[in-house]
C-alpha positions in Angstrom: 88.1 195.4 102.9 91.1 197.6 101.8 93.3 195.7 104.2 92.2 192.4 102.8 93.5 193.3 99.3 96.6 195.0 100.5 97.7 192.1 102.7 99.9 189.6 100.8 98.3 186.5 102.5 94.8 187.7 101.7 95.9 188.3 98.1 97.1 184.7 97.9 93.8 183.5 99.4 91.8 185.6 96.9 93.7 184.2 94.0 93.1 180.6 95.3 89.4 181.3 95.7 89.1 182.8 92.2 90.8 179.6 90.9 88.4 177.5 92.9 85.4 179.5 91.6 86.6 179.1 88.0 87.1 175.3 88.3 83.6 174.9 89.8 81.8 177.2 87.3 83.3 175.2 84.4 81.0 172.2 83.8 78.4 173.4 86.3 75.6 172.9 83.8 76.5 169.3 82.9 73.7 166.7 83.0 72.1 165.9 86.3 72.6 162.5 87.8 70.1 160.2 89.6 70.1 161.7 93.1 69.9 165.3 91.7 67.0 164.4 89.4 65.2 162.7 92.3 65.7 165.9 94.5 64.3 168.1 91.7 61.3 165.8 91.1 60.3 165.0 94.7 61.1 168.3 96.4 62.2 171.3 94.3 59.1 171.1 92.1 56.8 171.0 95.1 55.1 174.1 96.4 57.0 175.7 99.3 54.5 174.5 101.9 54.8 170.9 100.8 58.6 170.6 100.8 58.7 169.5 104.5 55.8 167.2 104.9 57.8 163.9 105.1 61.4 162.8 105.5 63.5 161.2 102.8 67.0 159.9 103.2 67.7 161.4 99.7 66.7 164.9 100.8 68.9 167.7 102.1 66.3 170.0 103.5 68.0 173.4 104.0 69.9 172.9 100.7 66.7 172.1 98.8 65.1 175.3 100.1 68.1 177.3 98.8 68.1 175.5 95.5 64.4 176.0 95.0 64.9 179.8 95.7 67.7 180.0 93.1 65.7 178.0 90.5 62.7 180.2 91.1 64.7 183.3 90.4 66.7 182.1 87.4 64.6 179.1 86.1 65.1 175.4 86.6 68.4 174.2 85.1 71.3 172.0 86.2 73.4 175.1 87.0 70.7 176.8 89.1 70.0 173.8 91.3 73.8 173.3 91.8 74.6 177.0 92.4 74.3 176.8 96.2 76.6 173.8 96.3 79.2 175.6 94.2 79.1 178.8 96.4 79.3 176.8 99.6 82.2 174.8 98.1 84.2 177.9 97.5 83.1 179.2 100.9 84.3 176.1 102.6 87.8 176.6 101.2 87.9 180.1 102.7 86.7 178.7 106.0 89.2 176.0 105.9 92.0 178.5 105.2 90.9 180.5 108.4 91.0 177.3 110.4 94.3 176.0 109.0 95.9 179.4 109.7 94.8 179.1 113.4 96.0 175.5 113.7 99.1 175.3 111.6 100.1 178.7 110.3 99.4 180.8 107.2 101.9 178.9 105.0 100.3 175.6 105.4 96.9 177.3 105.2 97.7 178.5 101.7 98.8 175.0 100.6 95.6 173.4 102.2 93.4 175.9 100.4 95.2 175.4 97.1 95.0 171.6 97.2 91.3 171.8 98.1 90.7 174.1 95.2 92.3 171.5 92.9 90.8 168.5 94.6 88.8 166.1 92.4 86.4 165.3 95.2 85.9 168.9 96.3 85.2 170.0 92.7 82.9 167.0 92.2 80.8 167.8 95.3 80.8 171.5 94.6 79.0 170.7 91.3 76.5 168.4 92.9 73.0 169.6 93.8 73.2 168.2 97.3 74.1 169.7 100.6 77.5 168.2 101.2 79.6 171.3 100.6 77.2 173.3 102.7 77.6 170.7 105.5 81.4 171.1 105.2 81.1 174.9 105.4 79.0 174.9 108.6 81.2 172.1 110.1 84.4 174.0 109.3 83.0 177.2 110.9 81.8 175.0 113.8 85.4 173.7 114.3 86.7 177.2 114.4 84.2 178.3 117.0 84.7 175.1 119.0 88.4 175.5 119.2 88.1 179.3 119.9 85.5 178.6 122.5 87.5 175.9 124.3 90.4 178.3 124.5 88.4 181.4 125.5 84.8 180.5 126.4 82.9 183.6 125.4 79.1 183.5 125.0 79.1 185.0 121.5 81.6 182.4 120.3 79.5 179.5 121.6 76.3 181.0 120.3 77.9 181.2 116.8 78.8 177.5 117.3 75.2 176.7 118.2 74.1 178.4 114.9 76.6 176.3 112.9 75.3 173.1 114.7 71.7 173.8 113.8 72.4 174.9 110.2 74.6 171.8 109.6 72.0 169.3 110.9 69.3 171.2 109.0 71.3 170.7 105.9 71.7 166.9 106.5 71.0 164.7 109.5 74.5 163.3 109.4 75.7 166.7 110.5 74.8 165.5 113.9 77.7 163.1 113.9 80.3 165.8 113.6 78.9 168.0 116.3 78.3 165.0 118.5 82.0 164.1 118.2 82.9 167.7 119.4 80.3 167.3 122.2 81.9 164.2 123.4 85.3 166.0 123.5 83.8 168.9 125.5 82.0 166.4 127.8 85.3 164.7 128.5 86.8 168.0 129.3 83.9 169.0 131.6 84.0 165.7 133.5 87.7 165.9 134.1 87.6 169.6 135.2 84.2 170.1 136.8 85.5 169.7 140.4 88.4 172.1 139.8 86.4 174.8 137.8 82.9 174.4 139.2 79.6 173.4 137.5 78.7 177.1 136.8 82.1 178.2 135.5 82.2 179.6 131.9 84.1 176.7 130.3 81.3 174.3 131.4 78.1 176.4 131.6 78.4 178.4 128.3 79.2 175.4 126.0 76.3 173.5 127.6 74.0 176.4 126.9 75.1 176.4 123.2 74.3 172.7 122.8 70.9 173.3 124.2 70.3 176.3 122.0 71.5 174.5 118.9 69.5 171.3 119.7 66.3 173.3 120.3 66.8 175.2 117.0 67.3 171.8 115.2 64.2 170.3 116.7 62.1 173.4 115.7 63.4 173.1 112.1 62.6 169.3 111.8 59.3 169.6 113.9 57.0 169.2 110.9 58.6 165.9 109.9 60.0 164.6 113.1 57.7 161.5 113.3 58.7 160.7 109.6 62.4 161.0 110.5 62.0 158.3 113.2 60.0 156.1 110.9 62.4 156.2 108.0 65.6 155.9 110.0 64.2 152.9 112.0 63.3 151.1 108.7 66.5 151.8 106.9 68.2 148.7 108.3 65.6 146.4 106.8 66.3 147.7 103.3 70.0 147.5 103.8 69.8 143.9 104.9 68.3 142.8 101.6 70.4 145.1 99.4 72.4 143.1 96.8 75.3 145.5 97.3 76.3 144.4 100.8 79.8 145.8 100.4 78.3 149.3 100.8 78.0 148.5 104.5 81.7 147.7 104.8 83.9 150.5 106.2 86.9 149.3 104.3 84.9 149.4 101.0 84.0 153.0 101.8 87.7 154.0 102.3 88.9 152.3 99.2 86.0 153.6 97.1 87.0 157.2 97.9 90.4 156.4 96.3 89.0 154.2 93.5 86.6 156.9 92.3 89.5 159.2 91.4 92.4 156.8 90.8 90.5 153.9 89.2 91.0 150.2 89.9 94.6 149.7 90.8 94.3 146.4 92.7 96.6 146.0 95.7 98.3 149.3 94.9 95.1 151.1 95.8 95.4 149.7 99.4 99.0 150.8 99.6 98.1 154.3 98.6 95.3 154.4 101.1 97.6 153.2 103.8 100.2 155.8 103.0 97.6 158.6 103.1 96.3 157.4 106.4 99.8 157.2 107.8 100.5 160.8 106.7 97.3 161.9 108.4 98.4 160.2 111.7 101.8 161.8 111.5 100.1 165.1 111.0 97.8 164.5 113.9 100.8 163.8 116.2 102.6 166.9 114.9 99.7 169.2 115.6 98.9 167.9 119.1 101.0 170.8 120.6 99.4 173.6 118.6 95.8 172.4 118.7 95.2 169.4 121.1 91.6 169.0 120.2 91.7 169.3 116.3 92.9 165.8 115.3 91.0 164.0 118.1 87.8 165.6 116.8 88.5 164.5 113.2 89.4 160.9 114.3 86.4 160.6 116.6 84.0 161.9 114.0 85.1 159.3 111.5 84.9 156.5 114.1 81.6 157.7 115.5 80.1 158.0 112.0 81.1 154.5 111.0 79.9 153.1 114.4 76.5 154.8 114.2 76.0 153.9 110.5 76.8 150.3 111.3 74.5 150.3 114.3 71.7 151.7 112.2 72.4 149.2 109.5 72.9 152.0 107.0 75.1 152.0 103.9 78.5 153.7 104.6 78.8 156.0 101.6 82.2 157.8 101.2 80.2 161.1 100.9 79.2 160.9 104.6 82.8 161.8 105.3 83.1 164.7 102.8 82.8 167.0 105.8 86.3 165.8 106.8 88.0 166.5 103.5 89.5 169.8 104.5 90.6 168.6 107.9 92.2 165.5 106.5 93.9 167.6 103.8 95.5 169.7 106.5 96.6 166.6 108.5 98.1 165.1 105.3 100.0 168.3 104.5 101.4 168.6 108.1 102.3 164.9 107.8 104.1 165.5 104.5 105.9 168.5 106.1 107.1 166.4 109.1 108.2 163.6 106.7 110.2 166.1 104.6 112.0 167.3 107.8 112.9 163.7 108.6 114.1 163.1 105.0 116.4 166.1 105.2 117.8 164.9 108.5 118.6 161.5 107.0 119.6 162.6 103.5 121.8 165.6 104.5 123.1 166.4 101.0 119.5 167.6 100.0 119.0 171.3 100.5 116.6 171.7 103.5 114.5 174.4 101.9 114.0 172.3 98.7 112.4 169.2 100.1 109.0 170.4 101.2 108.4 172.8 98.2 109.2 169.9 95.9 106.7 167.7 97.7 104.1 170.5 97.5 104.8 170.9 93.8 104.3 167.2 93.3 101.0 167.2 95.2 99.9 170.2 93.2 100.7 168.6 89.8 99.1 165.3 90.9 95.9 167.2 92.0 95.8 169.0 88.7 96.0 165.8 86.8 93.3 164.1 88.9 91.0 167.1 88.8 90.9 167.1 85.0 88.8 163.9 85.0 85.9 165.9 86.4 85.6 167.5 83.0 86.0 164.4 80.8 82.4 163.2 81.5 79.3 164.2 83.4 78.6 162.5 86.7 76.0 160.2 85.0 74.9 160.8 81.4 71.2 159.7 81.6 70.2 162.4 79.1 72.9 161.2 76.7 71.2 157.8 76.5 67.8 159.4 75.9 69.3 161.5 73.1 70.9 158.4 71.5 67.7 156.4 71.5 65.8 159.3 70.1 68.3 159.7 67.3 68.4 156.0 66.5 65.9 154.2 64.4 64.0 152.2 67.0 60.4 152.3 65.6 60.4 148.5 65.3 62.1 147.9 68.7 60.9 148.1 72.3 63.0 150.2 74.7 63.3 149.6 78.5 64.8 151.6 81.2 66.7 149.1 83.5 67.7 149.7 87.1 66.7 152.1 89.9 66.8 155.0 87.5 64.4 153.3 85.0 61.4 155.2 86.1 63.2 158.6 85.8 63.3 158.2 82.1 59.5 158.5 82.0 59.0 161.0 84.8 61.8 163.4 84.0 62.5 162.9 80.3 59.0 161.7 79.2 60.3 158.7 77.3 57.5 156.3 77.9 60.0 153.4 78.4 58.7 150.6 80.6 61.0 150.2 83.6 62.7 146.9 84.5 63.7 146.6 88.1 63.0 142.9 88.9 63.8 139.5 87.4 60.1 139.0 86.7 59.9 142.2 84.7 63.0 141.3 82.8 61.7 137.8 82.0 58.4 139.3 80.8 60.2 141.8 78.5 62.6 139.1 77.1 59.7 136.6 76.5 58.4 138.7 73.7 60.1 138.4 70.3 61.6 141.2 68.3 64.4 143.8 68.8 64.9 145.3 72.3 67.0 148.1 73.6 68.0 148.0 77.3 69.1 151.4 78.8 71.0 150.4 82.0 71.8 152.9 84.7 74.1 151.8 87.6 75.2 148.6 85.7 77.1 147.1 88.6 74.0 147.0 90.7 71.7 146.2 87.8 73.6 143.1 86.6 73.7 141.8 90.2 69.9 142.3 90.6 69.3 140.8 87.1 71.9 137.9 86.7 70.0 136.6 83.6 70.7 139.9 81.9 74.4 139.6 82.7 74.5 136.0 81.4 72.9 137.2 78.1 75.4 140.0 77.8 78.3 137.6 78.4 77.0 135.1 75.9 76.5 137.7 73.2 72.7 137.5 73.2 72.8 141.2 74.1 75.1 143.5 72.2 76.6 146.6 73.8 75.9 149.4 71.3 76.7 152.4 73.5 78.5 153.3 76.7 78.1 156.7 78.3 80.9 157.2 80.9 80.2 158.9 84.2 82.5 160.1 87.0 80.1 158.8 89.6 81.0 155.4 91.1 79.0 152.9 89.0 77.9 155.9 87.0 78.2 154.5 83.5 75.1 154.2 81.4 75.0 151.3 79.0 72.7 150.6 76.1 72.4 146.9 75.0 70.5 145.7 72.0 68.8 142.3 71.4 68.1 141.6 67.8 
């Protein structure tokens, strides 16, 4: 421990982690959004022995057990159910620093950790009562153990890898995709080298054992709900096929949405920015192939495999399914920027060679700071703000409805007593009665598409927008319309 604080590189890392901690503590108690509230209602408030009786696509099981423990100690609040996500978020930055140091050197490891600490998306998910930062933490550790194990196949390394595999999938089933990508890389190595090394050689036998151990541990964890897992995943395609938001199943939408969430709607410029970032990642992958031949192929294969499996299952391709890659992609981008700066200096010879890359890092840092500030300008989704507004407004002669998929939460979580509207028939019935009406609309993009008549009334002025509560979540605004 003394060496940690006396070593300059560890001092820099400590400062970065303290910065990350501060940025993630700030705003940790902001209002919960729909998925978080659903987790609290359907799992965290259940007795311990009832939390794993059925499978839900919305549930992150290992994370929920941790959040329930914290809420049990400190009381239920937004910050308590988010605390594990915040801690794993900071931990994932430390793990990524260790990985980047192995793969690209300590200088680029510092830059990677700093930009992750300032990253809009990383802060957002570190303040989200879901298991994505935990999944990133176990996956990053898994990448370290995989690369170390492929280089020097020791039993303790591969057993640590097996533990990461089991813990990641226990956090969320999509953790399987990342470790499956690594498994395919190892399998390719084994097939190409089995005749030369022998089936019982350490590079083949020990990794195979680790996958068996990790797989068995995962099956034991999910054993109580295994039949429910198969039932829900087999039926997900049916719900996706009738979803009005069909673009959610488009890989291109997922890529652009990740940029749109933080940059806003920039039209064709957004596609140019996305293409530039992808190009830098590819340059970084090429640059790193000598130092770490497996790193970039694992990242690329994981992204491709995840998209392919989600498409095959008919599932929505949410950008959050790729959050596990945020640190890996950040490193590839930084290496790509470094390589590009070297090329720029070779072409533009009058520029001081030591100034190009630091200037690029300074620009990326300033941009990250600017983008990160939007995390603090609004909550993820201000459902409680709409409740407070209605409660403070004279509505005794008006009927209030909760519109959209979050409509029922107003009653169950906030006790409002508002009738929910989720179908056209329910909307027609509500509008058929005379008198003033307030419509509290969560996820307006989806709600207007499900209820085109409501959109027509808003466009024609029959419904007056009286309040808009902005949210940093995609389609996270909450709108209140009034019909007189």
